[in-house]
C-alpha positions in Angstrom: 67.1 137.5 126.8 70.8 137.8 125.9 71.3 140.1 128.8 69.9 137.5 131.1 72.1 134.8 129.6 75.2 137.0 130.1 74.2 137.8 133.7 73.7 134.1 134.5 77.0 133.2 132.8 78.9 135.9 134.7 77.4 134.8 138.0 78.4 131.2 137.4 81.9 132.2 136.4 82.2 134.3 139.6 81.0 131.5 141.8 83.4 129.1 140.0 86.4 131.4 140.5 85.5 131.9 144.2 85.1 128.2 144.7 88.5 127.6 143.1 90.2 130.2 145.2 88.6 128.8 148.4 89.4 125.2 147.8 93.1 125.2 146.8 94.2 122.5 149.4 96.0 119.6 147.8 94.2 116.2 147.4 95.9 113.0 146.5 94.2 111.2 143.6 94.8 107.5 143.0 93.3 105.0 140.7 93.0 101.6 142.3 94.7 99.1 140.0 97.6 101.5 139.3 100.2 102.6 141.9 100.2 106.2 140.6 99.2 109.0 143.0 98.8 112.6 141.8 98.4 115.6 144.1 96.1 118.3 142.7 93.9 121.0 144.1 90.5 120.1 145.5 88.8 122.5 143.1 90.3 120.7 140.1 88.8 117.4 141.3 85.4 118.9 141.8 85.4 120.9 138.6 86.5 117.8 136.7 83.7 115.8 138.2 81.2 118.4 137.3 82.5 118.6 133.7 82.4 114.8 133.4 78.8 114.8 134.7 78.0 117.5 132.1 79.5 115.3 129.3 77.7 112.2 130.4 74.4 114.1 130.6 74.9 115.6 127.2 75.7 112.1 125.7 72.6 110.6 127.3 70.4 113.5 126.0 71.9 113.1 122.5 71.2 109.4 122.5 67.7 109.8 123.8 66.9 112.4 121.1 68.1 110.0 118.4 64.6 108.8 117.5 63.4 112.4 117.1 66.3 113.3 114.9 65.5 110.2 112.8 61.9 111.2 112.5 62.8 114.7 111.4 65.2 113.4 108.8 62.5 111.1 107.4 60.0 114.0 107.4 62.4 116.2 105.5 62.7 113.5 102.8 58.9 113.3 102.6 58.6 117.1 102.3 61.1 117.2 99.5 59.2 114.5 97.6 55.8 116.2 98.2 57.2 119.5 97.1 58.4 117.9 93.9 55.0 116.4 93.3 53.3 119.7 94.0 55.5 121.5 91.5 54.7 118.8 88.9 51.0 119.2 89.5 51.2 123.0 89.3 53.1 122.7 86.0 50.4 120.4 84.6 47.7 122.7 85.8 49.4 125.6 84.1 49.6 123.7 80.9 45.9 122.8 81.0 44.9 126.4 81.7 47.0 127.8 78.8 44.9 128.1 75.6 46.0 126.0 72.7 47.8 127.9 70.0 46.3 125.7 67.2 
């Protein structure tokens, strides 16, 4: 499985490098309300957009998984409480099984 992950990662890296080499032409980037223009390579714009999309997707996934993380946290607290009760019951059962020394 690790080999497959490495192969996919290397393939994505090679495609990214080839894309960057092929799209080096300058593009002027402006933001509407501001009079600033920046000339950067086309590959920087595309890769920045892909990275921003990745970040937005990760944020949406993290927010959507919030209810599941909350449920797991609550279940961990319940498990700890039940484990404590179980150890108390086992201790009481061990005391009852022990013959009295009197």
